[in-house]
VOGU-3710 file (C-alpha; in Angstrom, 3 decimals, decimal comma):
1> msyieaansl> 15,197/7,049/30,009  16,839/5,611/26,311  14,765/5,111/23,367  14,817/1,302/23,898  13,869/1,365/27,461  10,660/4,070/26,574  9,465/1,659/23,653  9,454/-1,226/25,489  8,108/0,641/29,183  6,219/-0,915/31,196
11> plyltvgvil> 2,960/1,182/30,792  2,981/0,128/26,844  3,353/-3,716/27,947  0,342/-2,856/30,585  -1,809/-1,363/27,686  -0,785/-3,887/24,527  -1,883/-6,339/27,086  -5,180/-4,972/28,231  -6,310/-4,563/24,369  -5,185/-8,008/23,573
21> lfiaalcvlf> -6,822/-9,558/26,361  -9,777/-7,845/25,043  -9,296/-8,858/21,341  -8,799/-12,748/23,089  -11,905/-12,168/24,450  -13,898/-11,633/21,711  -12,446/-14,422/20,167  -13,332/-17,137/22,822  -17,049/-15,307/22,834  -17,274/-15,776/18,982
31> iiksyragvr> -16,183/-19,572/19,253  -18,413/-19,920/22,236  -21,548/-18,532/20,156  -20,761/-20,163/16,713  -20,649/-23,536/18,540  -23,657/-22,873/20,388  -25,377/-21,909/16,818  -24,022/-25,122/15,216  -25,065/-27,522/17,981  -28,822/-25,219/17,803
41> igmdrkvlrr> -29,117/-25,820/13,738  -28,218/-29,415/14,498  -24,957/-30,084/13,679  -22,619/-32,855/14,927  -20,694/-31,807/18,678  -17,622/-34,102/17,204  -17,669/-32,051/14,111  -17,733/-29,249/15,743  -15,095/-29,965/18,026  -13,121/-31,377/15,121
51> aitssatftv> -13,037/-28,386/13,329  -11,968/-26,196/16,034  -9,139/-28,818/16,908  -7,992/-28,585/13,023  -8,521/-24,909/12,691  -6,170/-24,375/15,744  -3,229/-27,197/14,397  -3,361/-25,411/11,307  -3,338/-21,610/12,442  -0,004/-23,002/14,475
61> lpsvsillgv> 2,930/-22,444/11,484  1,588/-19,800/9,777  1,692/-17,632/12,957  5,039/-17,949/12,839  5,423/-15,575/10,069  3,572/-12,776/12,388  6,014/-13,709/14,941  8,743/-13,124/12,574  7,062/-10,220/11,613  6,970/-9,072/14,971
71> ialsgslgip> 10,972/-9,534/15,971  12,063/-7,940/12,755  10,254/-4,692/13,717  10,989/-4,444/17,206  14,454/-3,857/16,838  12,870/-0,572/15,966  9,870/0,167/16,704  9,735/-2,006/20,038  8,245/-5,251/20,999  4,726/-3,887/22,053
81> aswlrlsvig> 4,214/-1,291/19,603  5,060/-4,377/17,601  2,896/-6,562/19,009  -0,053/-4,562/19,092  0,396/-3,894/14,994  0,925/-7,010/13,786  -2,079/-8,996/16,219  -4,998/-6,876/15,776  -4,714/-4,770/11,909  -1,404/-4,828/9,342
91> nlqyeatvae> 1,476/-7,216/8,039  4,747/-6,526/8,109  5,356/-4,830/4,642  2,990/-2,133/5,492  4,047/-1,193/8,549  7,432/-1,538/7,729  7,061/0,966/4,963  4,868/3,357/6,857  7,212/3,554/9,825  10,119/4,264/7,014
101> iaansmglsl> 8,400/6,808/5,436  7,614/8,589/8,763  10,722/8,146/10,228  12,213/9,834/6,375  10,060/12,630/6,314  11,347/13,389/9,902  14,744/13,334/8,379  15,395/9,981/10,152  16,291/6,103/9,391  14,144/3,366/10,646
111> nateltvsal> 16,662/2,514/13,549  16,714/2,146/17,190  20,297/4,362/17,766  18,396/7,875/15,783  14,801/7,414/17,052  13,443/9,433/19,724  10,489/8,658/21,962  8,645/11,623/20,268  9,880/10,229/16,641  7,978/6,782/17,721
121> stillvmtvg> 4,848/8,918/18,808  4,429/10,387/15,482  5,508/7,067/13,510  2,144/5,276/15,285  0,055/7,568/14,767  0,599/8,001/11,054  0,859/4,277/10,847  -2,806/4,481/12,891  -4,298/7,000/11,055  -2,782/5,064/7,698
131> iiwgcllsif> -4,903/1,676/8,364  -7,756/2,990/10,401  -9,910/3,783/7,156  -9,935/-0,081/5,974  -11,718/-0,727/9,058  -14,282/1,625/9,476  -14,974/1,939/5,598  -15,398/-2,009/5,868  -18,541/-1,223/8,634  -19,982/1,552/6,350
141> tmkkysakla> -19,567/1,024/2,634  -18,795/-2,498/2,174  -21,852/-4,763/1,488  -22,514/-2,570/-0,995  -19,179/-2,268/-2,502  -19,030/-5,874/-2,403  -22,296/-6,059/-4,302  -20,215/-4,203/-7,883  -17,423/-6,544/-7,512  -18,592/-9,434/-9,118
151> igkksgsgsg> -16,684/-11,638/-6,995  -16,943/-15,451/-7,853  -18,756/-14,917/-11,385  -17,251/-15,215/-14,136  -17,220/-12,227/-17,317  -17,134/-12,922/-20,616  -13,594/-13,303/-21,056  -13,954/-16,204/-18,743  -11,647/-14,698/-16,257  -12,521/-13,384/-12,613
161> gyaswamvam> -14,498/-10,321/-11,954  -12,801/-6,750/-10,993  -11,950/-8,408/-7,072  -9,383/-11,189/-9,294  -7,893/-8,583/-11,511  -7,394/-5,599/-8,825  -6,033/-8,433/-6,274  -3,892/-9,389/-8,991  -2,850/-5,419/-9,637  -2,367/-4,683/-6,225
171> miglcstfvg> 0,063/-7,898/-5,405  1,943/-7,083/-8,604  2,155/-3,176/-7,341  3,683/-4,439/-4,278  5,916/-6,603/-5,611  7,029/-4,399/-7,732  8,144/-1,621/-5,315  9,340/-3,807/-3,320  11,790/-5,640/-5,695  12,378/-2,802/-7,302
181> syiaeafvti> 13,635/-0,983/-4,196  15,831/-3,573/-3,265  17,181/-3,795/-7,309  17,821/-0,099/-6,465  19,631/-0,437/-3,331  22,075/-3,289/-4,811  23,183/-0,992/-7,244  23,529/2,538/-5,537  24,580/0,967/-2,015  26,354/-2,282/-3,390
191> nlvpvitvii> 24,276/-3,975/-0,974  22,838/-6,987/-2,431  21,390/-9,105/0,751  17,856/-7,798/0,097  18,208/-8,972/-3,674  19,395/-12,054/-2,515  16,954/-12,503/0,398  13,849/-12,304/-2,398  15,281/-14,481/-4,341  15,856/-17,120/-1,942
201> asafmaffel> 12,464/-16,030/-0,904  10,863/-16,532/-4,257  12,209/-19,652/-5,232  11,620/-21,597/-1,921  8,014/-20,494/-2,076  7,416/-21,161/-5,934  9,285/-24,964/-4,252  6,239/-25,003/-1,739  3,459/-23,818/-3,754  4,623/-26,794/-6,165
211> lsrkykvfen> 4,494/-29,378/-3,552  0,930/-27,582/-2,136  -0,132/-28,300/-5,719  0,394/-31,587/-6,589  1,270/-33,725/-3,150  -1,247/-31,354/-1,020  1,203/-30,691/1,343  2,510/-27,049/2,907  -0,870/-25,859/2,049  -1,111/-23,666/4,958
221> fslalsmlia> 2,361/-23,055/5,386  4,274/-21,713/2,350  4,497/-18,413/3,207  5,514/-19,097/7,271  8,393/-21,156/5,981  9,854/-19,115/3,290  9,828/-15,919/4,905  11,874/-18,245/7,385  14,298/-19,986/4,943  14,937/-16,430/3,215
231> migavavsmv> 15,750/-14,874/6,774  18,077/-17,570/7,915  19,706/-17,181/4,226  19,734/-13,219/4,815  22,113/-13,734/7,796  24,073/-16,411/6,090  24,998/-14,444/3,194  25,550/-11,063/5,655  27,985/-13,611/7,341  29,691/-14,094/3,799
241> i> 29,513/-10,589/2,066
//
């Protein structure tokens, strides 16, 4: 059995299907309980149904970004593993970065032609161990920790508390890491596609954010549309260069 066949084997699909079915059942259970709780405190049933419908509608297009992530990651890790990781917890930036680090530590690249079933097992183990701590720490420490973040409160300088500063710092660090690696790759391997893709994504993200703030459109769709356009742009640029 080849690596691609093993990474997309029926047992993996069945395992992932059972896990996702369980999570979907929990979601339905929470919806039912929330609806009944709303009725119990006197909320209008029409308002509750409208909230459910509007929420479902506005999650369709943003979820396209998750689907694009599954497609991007499935080329190297297979559909089941990518589907599970991006459906339950995690995001494309984290999953792809950690998977590549794990592959490089074994002297491989995140390429289906080089990976083996053993390497896939190691990569998935590293990805799982790396991300599970957020869930566990949230269960046991979030209540005490969140009280110290001063979320929503104003400090003496008129800016937000530690939480807002930490989030901004994290995003700047994350963007700097990825953009820096793309720029380095452009100079070392003369590969301009990643840099051009970043420019396209950034330009359209800024454009959609402007429309969102000024005209209240694309409020929930900026990320998905920017990713989709950037991926199309990457394909077009690759064909030209």
